[in-house]
C-alpha positions, -999 to +999 in steps of 0.1 A: +361-392-224+371-399-188+408-407-185+426-436-169+458-444-154+465-476-150+495-486-126+507-522-123+543-536-112+534-562-133+534-555-177+515-583-183+487-573-160+494-537-175+487-550-212+460-570-203+441-544-188+449-519-217+440-543-242+411-565-230+387-539-222+368-520-249+370-485-230+354-465-260+327-482-251+324-466-217+333-437-230+371-439-214+404-438-226+433-447-214+462-418-207+495-436-190+501-464-173+525-462-147+547-497-135+552-482-097+538-461-070+563-429-076+553-432-119+513-440-108+518-405-087+540-386-111+515-393-139+483-387-122+498-352-110+505-342-145+475-352-163+450-351-134+429-383-149+397-390-139+405-425-127+439-444-110+436-483-113+461-495-090+477-524-078+481-514-038+514-535-032+544-516-060+578-509-054+591-470-045+559-465-039+527-479-032+493-478-046+474-471-015+504-441-006+500-424-042+460-421-036+469-405+000+498-383-022+465-374-045+443-366-015+464-345-003+474-322-030+432-319-036+431-338-068+392-356-078+408-385-092+389-415-082+411-447-074+401-483-079+425-505-059+438-541-065+452-565-042+453-595-029+432-615+002+463-611+024+465-572+018+432-567+042+450-540+067+460-522+031+423-527+023+410-511+055+433-481+047+417-477+014+383-473+027+400-446+051+412-426+022+371-433+002+390-455-027+357-458-053+364-499-055+383-529-045+395-555-065+408-587-054+432-606-072+432-627-093+419-603-116+389-611-133+380-585-164+341-584-156+346-572-120+373-545-134+347-533-158+319-531-137+343-511-109+351-487-137+310-483-147+303-483-111+329-451-107+316-436-141+279-437-129+290-415-096+318-391-122+287-385-142+264-381-114+286-358-097+294-336-129+255-336-137+248-327-102+272-297-105+266-286-133+229-281-121+242-265-088+261-241-113+231-232-132+211-226-106+236-208-092+240-183-119+201-182-122+199-174-087+226-144-093+201-133-120+171-133-102+188-115-073+166-084-080+135-097-079+142-115-049+150-083-035+120-066-050+098-092-033+115-091-001+109-052+001+074-055-009+066-086+013+083-063+042+064-033+035+033-042+028+029-069+056+032-069+092+058-091+095+064-118+117+092-119+142+119-131+119+156-137+137+172-137+102+162-106+087+196-091+091+211-124+075+186-118+043+193-085+043+228-089+037+221-118+014+205-093-006+234-071-004+206-041+012+218-011+029+197-017+061+202-028+098+167-044+106+167-020+141+178+012+129+159+039+120+140+041+079+119+055+063+094+046+030+079+069+004+060+064-027+064+079-060+040+081-087+043+095-125+023+121-133-003+118-163+006+083-164-026+073-183-017+098-212+017+088-209+012+056-219-021+059-240-009+050-273+021+024-261+024-009-268+024-034-239+064-038-247+067-002-244+049-002-214+075-026-198+100-008-210+092+026-197+082+010-161+117-010-161+138+020-172+122+044-146+129+016-117+167+014-132+168+054-127+157+052-091+181+021-081+205+039-099+202+071-075+197+051-044+227+033-047+249+062-058+236+075-022+238+042-003+201+050+002+182+023+008+159+000-015+131+002-043+103-017-058+076-017-082+042-016-062+022-013-102+029+003-133+039+038-127+042+037-091+072+031-071+084+020-032+116+036-020+125+028+014+154+049+030+177+038+056+190+055+086+215+079+073+185+096+041+155+097+064+162+131+073+136+158+050+168+177+030+185+145+022+150+128+007+144+162-013+182+156-024+172+126-038+140+130-056+151+161-070+181+140-083+154+114-096+133+140-114+163+158-130+167+122-148+134+115-153+129+151-171+160+147-191+147+113-201+114+122-214+103+154-200+082+130-171+074+142-137+072+122-104+047+132-073+058+120-039+044+112-005+068+106+023+059+086+056+074+096+090+101+076+101+096+045+124+123+031+145+129-006+129+126-019+095+095-040+108+077-012+109+082-001+074+047-006+069+035+021+093+055+045+074+044+031+042+008+035+048+012+076+062+031+082+026+001+065+002-018+086+025+004+119+018+006+110-018-034+114-023-028+152-018-014+153-048-049+160-060-045+195-043-011+200-048-005+191-081+019+174-103+055+174-093+047+177-058+070+165-026+046+156+003+056+147+036+028+136+056+037+153+086+028+186+064-007+180+054-037+186+076-048+146+085-086+156+090-117+144+068-144+177+065-180+158+064-197+167+034-226+189+058-222+213+086-184+225+079-180+260+072-165+256+036-199+235+024-220+267+032-194+293+018-198+266-015-233+267-017-232+305-012-206+305-043-225+280-062-256+301-064-234+335-072-220+312-101-255+303-114-268+337-112-233+352-128-234+323-159-265+343-182-247+374-172-223+367-200-201+389-183-168+366-181-143+388-159-167+386-127-176+347-134-138+340-135-138+364-100-167+343-086-147+309-102-115+315-083-131+320-046-155+285-050-118+268-067-101+281-028-128+272-008-129+239-026-097+228-027-076+254-011-076+239+026-070+206+016-098+198+042-124+179+022-116+149+007-113+142-029-141+126-042-163+150-021-146+180-037-148+159-075-183+152-067-186+196-057-174+204-091-194+178-110-226+190-094-213+229-106-209+216-142-246+200-138-269+222-124-248+250-152-260+232-176-291+227-165-295+269-160-288+269-197-313+248-208-341+265-189-333+298-215-318+283-242-326+246-246-302+222-259-272+239-280-251+212-297-219+231-291-227+234-256-238+198-250-210+188-264-182+205-241-209+196-213-202+161-218-162+165-222-161+179-192-179+154-173-159+129-187-127+148-180-137+161-145-142+120-137-109+107-148-089+140-135-059+134-110-056+165-095-074+192-085-059+217-109-071+193-140-107+194-125-109+232-121-093+237-154-126+215-168-148+233-149-136+265-160-138+259-200-175+243-194-186+277-177-170+304-198-184+283-229-219+292-214-210+323-201-197+333-239-226+322-256-247+341-236-221+371-240-226+368-281-263+359-283-266+394-260-252+415-287-271+400-313-303+407-297-301+434-265-311+464-289-343+447-300-347+434-268-339+471-251-360+489-274-391+464-264-391+466-226-381+509-230-417+507-254-435+488-231-427+508-204-434+541-219-469+525-231-475+509-195-464+544-175-499+550-163-501+515-147-483+502-116-464+471-137-441+449-121-410+435-132-427+399-139-448+418-165-424+432-184-405+402-180-431+386-200-439+408-227-399+408-233-398+368-228-371+367-200-369+355-172-370+387-143-335+382-132-319+377-166-338+409-182-329+431-153-295+416-158-293+429-199-307+458-196-283+470-172-251+456-186-268+473-224-280+509-206-259+517-175-291+518-156-311+494-138-343+488-150-363+508-118-337+540-125-353+537-160-388+530-154-383+562-127-364+585-156-393+575-176-420+587-153-402+620-148-398+633-174-431+626-181-442+645-148-419+676-160-438+676-195-472+676-181-464+705-148-448+725-180-474+726-205-503+717-190-522+732-160-534+692-150-533+691-108-503+673-090-524+646-082-538+643-118-509+639-128-500+613-104-524+591-116-515+598-154-482+583-141-495+552-120-488+566-087-519+553-065-510+581-037-503+613-047-479+622-021-453+595-027-453+608-063-447+641-044-420+622-028-404+610-054-406+639-081-383+659-049-359+629-049-352+628-084-355+665-091-344+680-055-379+700-058-416+696-051-438+693-082-454+721-071-420+740-067-413+730-099-436+741-118-431+775-097-398+777-111-407+771-144-431+798-147-412+828-137-383+813-165-412+818-186-422+854-175-383+864-177-381+855-208-359+822-208-385+798-213-381+791-250-400+758-253-411+733-235-385+703-249-361+725-234-373+723-197-365+683-194-329+682-167 
């Protein structure tokens, strides 16, 4: 209800106005009535009514003077004047004091009601407008953080136009920057983010990102270091102002953020830091460097703080680099070693491969990822050549391929590759122990059986149902000597027996043992025993004559 004060020195006029108008119908009530201007002013100062309906000419203080006093006191009371035609000069002054209405005498109620309704509508309209503006101000205050984030987002990711009001916007958004001062940009990323949100609902994910953003804002506010916005889930862009662009200060801030994340839920964050630029308008340049630096998290691992100036700004081509040539050699060594089942040696070669592939940081991460995928594929193919498809190896192969494709760091890729290759190596190792004895016996029997012929490794491998390289590796591991060493040892021991127990000529013994050239047999025998065949026979004959010879079996050395 609007409060109205009636002021007129004529009692009858006041009563007629009070009793003849349906005030409630107009959502109004008469709060007081006054017989002169002074009384009217006192009522208004006490009640602060919405409307004063007053005669211009009254004793003690005119209605006009009362209105002027109200204006000076800052009251928002609307004044409707009632006056005769002869009061034109007063009317002109009424305009100057922003009178809400002017009614000429003799008073007609319909004119008074119309003037009151007009003022009521104006008051309600003004009230609604103020209410709307108040709500909008409240809403705007609530959304200042969003406006601040959007401003920083646009400033950082786009080349800004020459905006002379940039400092004014910074002040309005309460951001601790000046447009013409140095600044730097960092990009932080939660480590293992996909794993972190794997089983979370959409609401949980939103809450997590909102909380992490809150942690960063709190730290930046404590240090008065700058501002932050969320680039996407799990990734946050931080703008450092002039006083916090030095490396040790940036590190301190990220250490503080890291401590909060660890305490919150054992989380870690990696970050790329761009170079310092001369003004806020160049933030986009520093951001590009920060984003580039963060990509090296692939090589440095989780929890890394990577400054753009510390990384090698180069991209090695897939071919023609020294690293590429060495990778090819190491890959060959790995594939050869894989089927030997020697875990320690395999780990040593893998360490060299990892160092070459990722240690320098010169190769792009997708090239490195491709190299490891290729290595796992080649290893599986090498396994299938001799073993076919084994379910446990195939499952490990599929798992490793998927994990390498999803991996976000070099360490994850190395781990998956190591697991896969060791799985194959251990498979071979177990299988060696199961069949090596029979295989070695079959190989030795074949060599003894065929000692009168000049057999090749391929001949022996066919008999053993193995590839030559695999056969040689198995024989060496199980016997401690190479296949060639065993062949020579068998021939030489047989030669000793024949030299001692028979009168066969040297060239006949050479033929018996598969040597096409007798002189080559003599050379091999001397190299093995330190004596020529004839010297060996003569020495044994002398021993026998002297009684030292007790039988052909003891002559073997």
